[in-house]
N, C-alpha and C positions, 0 to 999 in steps of 0.2 A: 503493498500500499505506500509505503514511503517514496517508492521508486515512481508509480503511478502519481502519485502527487507532483514529484519533483518534474516529471513528463508535462503533467499538466499546466505547471508554473512555467515551463518554457516556451510551451506551446502557447501560451495565453499572453507572454509575453511577445514574442513573436508576431502573433496576430494585430497586436495594441500599436508594435512598431511601426508595421505594415498598412496600419489605419483598416484594417478589416476584422469583421469581430469572427471570432469561434462558430458562434450561434448561428444559424440560419441556413447551414448546408444540408442539402435537401438529404445527402449520403451521409452526414455523422450528427448524432446527438449526443450532446455534451450535458451531463448531470453533476450536477453538485448541489451540496446539502447535507444532512441531517446524517450523523453517525448511526442513529436507531435505522434510519430507512436503510443503510447504507447495504446489506444483507439482501434486500428485498431489490435495490436497483439493480447489485450486480449479477442477483438472479436471472433477473430482467434482461440485463445485458449481454448477459454469455447465452441466452435462449435464442435474443433476438439477430445475435451476429450468425450464430448457428445454421438459423434458418435463413437468413439474409445476409450472403456474406460481402456482397456489396455495399454493408452498412457499416460504419463503426461506431460504436458507442462507448464512451468512456465516461467512468463515474469517479468524481470525487468525494471526501467526506469530510468538509470545513466546518457544519455545523448547519444548523438550520438558518440563525441569523444570516450566513454568509450565501448561504443558498439563496436569501432574498435577495441580499445585495447583488449577486452574479448574475438573476435574472433580470434585474433592473439594470443593472449593465452591460445587459445581451451579452453576456458571456457566458450564458448556460442556455439551454434549449429548456431543460426539467431542473426545477428546484424542487430537491424532495426536504421538506421539514416534519417533524414530529409535533410539530406546533399550527392552528393557522397563522395567516398571516395577520400582522397587527396594522391597524389602521396608518398609521405615521407610514408602514411598509408600500401598503397599496398608494397613499398619495406620491410616496415618490415615484413609484412605477409608474403612475397618471402623469406627472411631471417629465417622466421620461420616454413617453408616449408609451408604454408599457400596460396591457391591459391583462392582468395576471387572472387567471382562470383555474379552480379549485378542482383536484381529481382525488378524494376519498379511496387510499389504497389499499388498507387494513385497519385492523385494531391491535392496541397493543395494551398490557396493562405494565404498571410499574413496580418491581419485583423488588421486595427488602430483603439484600441478601447479606448475609452474618459469615463469619468462619465455620467450617464443619465442624470445630471442636466445641462451639456455644450451643449452650444446651436451652437457650431462648427459642421457643416453639410459635409462640403468637407477639403479639402487639398492636394496640389500638393509635388509629392516627394521632389523637393527641400524644399517646407516649412517642412516637416516631417525629413528633414535630418539637416536642419538649427536647427530644436528643438533637437536635439539628439546631435548634434555638440553643442551646449548652445550658438548658436547666437542669437536666439529669446528664452526669455527666461518666458514672460508673454505672457498670454491669449488675451489681449487687443491687441497685435502685431499683431492678427490673426481675428480681428474681435470681440472676445471673450469678457469675463468678463473679470475685471481688479485684478486677480489673479496671482501668479508664475506659472509655470508648472513644474510640477513633473515627470521627463522624467521617465520610467520603462522600461528596457531592460532585456532579456535573459542572462543568464552566459556565458563567452565567448569560453565555452565547447559544448554550445548547437549548434547545427545544425541549427538551426531555428534563431542564433545568426549570425551565419556565411552567412546565405542566407540575412538577413536585410543588413548585412555588404555591400555584394556584389550590391546586388541590389536597395537599396537607399543610404547609406552611401558615396558610389562611392571613396572609399581611404580614406575620411576624416575622424577623430577622434573622439571617442563617449567625449561628454562634462566632466569635472570633477561632474558633478553634478547628473550624471545620474545614476540612483542604479539598482542594478542586484540581480537579483532573478533566483532562480533555475528549474522553470517550468513553464510551462502553464497556470497551475492552479495558481499559487503564482501568475503571472501578472495578471490575472483575479479579484482575492480577493483584492490586491492592489489596481486598479482601481476602483472596485466598493465600496471602502472604504474613496477615497480620491476624493473629487470635482476636483481637479485640476490635477488628475494624466493623463498620456498618455503611453498605451503601446499598445506590437504588438504582437497577439497570433495566432494561425492556425485556421482555420473556426470550426473546433469544441468545441472550449473554448470561444466564443462569449457571452453565455449563463449570462444574468444578466448586461449585459455593453453596450455602444450604438458602433456602428462600426460605422466611417465616411465615407464617399470614398474619393475613393483617384483619381484623375486628372478624378473628375467626376462620378468614376466607381466603384459600389460596388461590395466586395467581395461576391460573390455567386461561387456555382458547375457550376452555367451557362457560365459566365464572367469568371472563369478559364479554362472551356474547350475550350470558344473562343477564347480564350488569349488577352481576352480584359483588364482585372484586370492587373495591370503592376508588381504588388508584387508577385509573384505566382512561385512554384516550385514542382517537383517530392519530391516523399516518396519513401525512399526504404527499401529493407531487403537485406541483405548479407550474403550468405552461403560459405563453405569452400567447393569450389570443386562443380561441379553442383550435385546435389543429383538424387540418382540412381532411376528410375522410380518405382513406387510403393512402395516404403520406404513412412513410415510417414512423414520424413525430405521434401520430395519430395511432396509428401501431401499439408500437410503445407504450404510448400512455395509458390505450386502453387493455393492455396485458392483464391486469386485477380481475378485470369483467370477464375473462376467460377460463373456461377448467382447467389449463395448463397454468394460468397465472397464479391462480385459487392454491394450485397445488403447489405451486415454488412459494407462496407466502407461508402454506402451512407447514411445510418442510424447513423453511428458516426459524419457524419457532414463532409467527407472529399469527394472526386471526384473519384468515380473509373475510370479505363482505360476505353477508346473506344473499 
């Protein structure tokens, strides 16, 4: 992925110098944005290029906020986001002559991950909020071992962070000792290597960690679809306008509604739309 990001950065710089945009080429689809939606976008890209060898699809994961900026700057064809576009982003798009069209591609639950050695099995939303606000600092306060809690969060440019802030924090600020990392994978690695850690990740990033139930409900595709799991959200792709039917961009953006696309979404650990 680092190589892909470096390659994309070089291509974008070259296009900028030449005075042309990468986006808009009928035989090239540039995707940028959410690390959460990344596995879906990469599965779609691999599938689409296999079926359509004449089309090149590149996927970068710079975060939901940067995906929106890329679409506004005409640097990508598809912005992947784990939250809806903000009004300020939509205004910036309109000012730049861009019409962002929203495509809901899947559902996701934000799972609470702890080290496998942690005996804690369930947390309430209020307890999670107090942990991240710095009000609860040791696992013993929650019935666990007498060790400090290491709270890991996504960076503030992340759509997952913003969803967590809305669904869990309820306008309370994160505590001073919260650690911020740049991807779901980085949270998973930190939790796997740190017995006292807790982090929040998308459903596709729970391998190697223990997930706790929230309000007694496990984060699964079934509980997300049934709207039983309390920390769930849609996942999005945005395009500039509605792609013309029959074009590679329209076919790519519409994959989530096909049987093949739904299977790919399920295979990556997310929840296909009904």
